[in-house]
N, C-alpha and C positions, 0 to 999 in steps of 0.2 A: 205393497209385495201380494198383500192380499188376494186385491182388486186384481191385479196384473193377470195374479194363477185364475182368477175366476175366470177374467175375461177370457183368458185361453183354452180352458176347459169348454166356452160357451162356443167359441170358434169354430174346436177341434167336432163338438157334435153336429157344427153347420156344415162343415166341412161334408158335402156328400160326394162329390166326382175322383174317384180312385185315377191320381194320376198313373201313366204311363209309363213305360223304364226311361224313354225316349226322355218323355217329358221331364222325368227325373234327370235327366244328366242333362237337361239343357239348364233347367232351375240351378246344378251344382255350379258349372261352370256360367253365370250369369251373377251368383253370389264368388265366385271367386275374382270374377271383372268390378261385382261391386268394394269387394274389398281391396282391390289393388286401384282403385276410383281417390277412395278413401286412402288408403299408405300416398298414393300420387301427392292432395291435400294435404297431409300432414305435414311432409318433406317440402310443396312449396308455400308453407305457414312457417314450415326453419326457415328457409331462405329469406324468407321475407325481415322474417327479427333476425339474421345476423348481417341483414342489409341495413340492418335501418331503415327501413321503406319509411317516408313518411305520411305518406299518405296513405290515412285512416281510413278513406272508403276503400280505398280497396284490400287492406288487413280484415275490415270488417266483413267485406261482399265474401271474401274467402272463408272466415269462420264461417261464417252460415250456412258455405253449401258446402264445410265438412260436415257440421249439426245434423246438416237435413239427409248425408250421406248417412253419417252414424246410424240415426232414426230407424231408419228407411232399409238400412243391413241388417238391424238389429230385431226387426220385427220379423222381416223374409226370414231371416238365419234363423228363429228362434220359431216359427215356425214350421218350417222345412223339415229343421230336427228333430222338433217331435212327429211330424208325420212321418217319419226314415222309421225314428227309434218303434212307433208304431207297427207299423209293415214289418219287421224286424220281430218284435213279439208274436205278431202271429203268426208269420210262416217258419218261424223254428223250426226246423227239425233234433230229433234227437237220437246220437248213432247209440248205440251201448260199446264201452271200450272192454268189460269186461265183465263178467254173473253179477257184479253186486253193484258198478257204477256207469252212470251214463252221459254223456256231453250232451249239448245245447248249440247249435249255435247262432242261438241272440247271444250270447257273451260277445263272441268273436262280429256281429255283424253291430248289435248296437254299441261295440267299444270304439267299431271304424267310424258309425255316423256320426259321436261326439267328436272324437277326433279332431274329425274333417270340419268338424262347425269350432269348435276351439283353433285349432290353425286358421286358419279365414281371418280369424277374428284377433289373430296375436299378430296376421299378417297386415293391417288395417292399421296397426302400429298409433291405435287410439285407446286410452285408458280408459273411456267409456264402453267403450265396444268389447273392449276385452269383461270386463267386469259383470257389463249387464249381460255375457252370453256364458261366460261363468256360472253366475249367478240363476240361470237359465237352465244349465246343465242338471244343477243341482237339486232342482228342481222338476228335472226331467226324471231325474235318479229317485227323485221321493216319494215323486208321482205315477208314475208307472210300472217300474220295476221294481215295486212293495208292492204294489196291488201285483203283478207279474206271479212274483214270489209265494205272494200268498193263496192266490189262487194255482197257484203248481203244489204247494204244502198241502192244501184244502184237499185234490185232487188226490192224493198220495195217502193223504191221510183215511179216507175217506176207503180209498182201495184195500185197507189194512182191516180194515174193520173184520171185528167177530162176528159172531152173531148176539152177543147181545152188545151192541152198540156202545161199545169198549175199544177201548187202545192201549197199546201198551210202548209207553214215553217214557225215557229216564226212568224205567222202573217202578213205575207207580202206574195205579188204571183208573184213569178218567176219562170221561167220555167227550166224546169228540166234541162235541159246543164247546165247551169249559177250555183246552189245547188252541180251538180257533181263536179265542176271545187272546187269551196267552200271546197269543201267535202276535193278535195285528197290535197288545199293546208292545211289545217287542219290536214288535218294525214301525 
């Protein structure tokens, strides 16, 4: 799991080409079609099992095809989800709700991206695909959201620093750096 996370971060760094909206839409459709193929293969294997097909070669070939579809689906879906979440975080708009509260579009955009990925994994009807995508969702939340939240809170804290480089948090005065360390440990 640690190696997979490290390799996915390296792949993100290697990605230099930004996709157009049309390319993102086509990838979204492609992922849905791959999930549909996975579902068809799942149903076909269930049919073979219920019909007691004695041809082991047919069953083995179908299982291998399903494994290949699932492996490629999970890989592509994971990268696509990370890419879209990164775009959502980088293009978030902040709308003031009132004098003290703001709303960020990143929450809804990221929720939508993650929901689409989970829905597609459920659509495959393959437990391995579902578990791997849910695991990737946890990784995305831990890796991308926590760093985005920390960065947002740091900038808000630095904006509220007074001339002595001190800030008032929960009734006590500490240095900004100490609060940043405490925040990073909490997340």
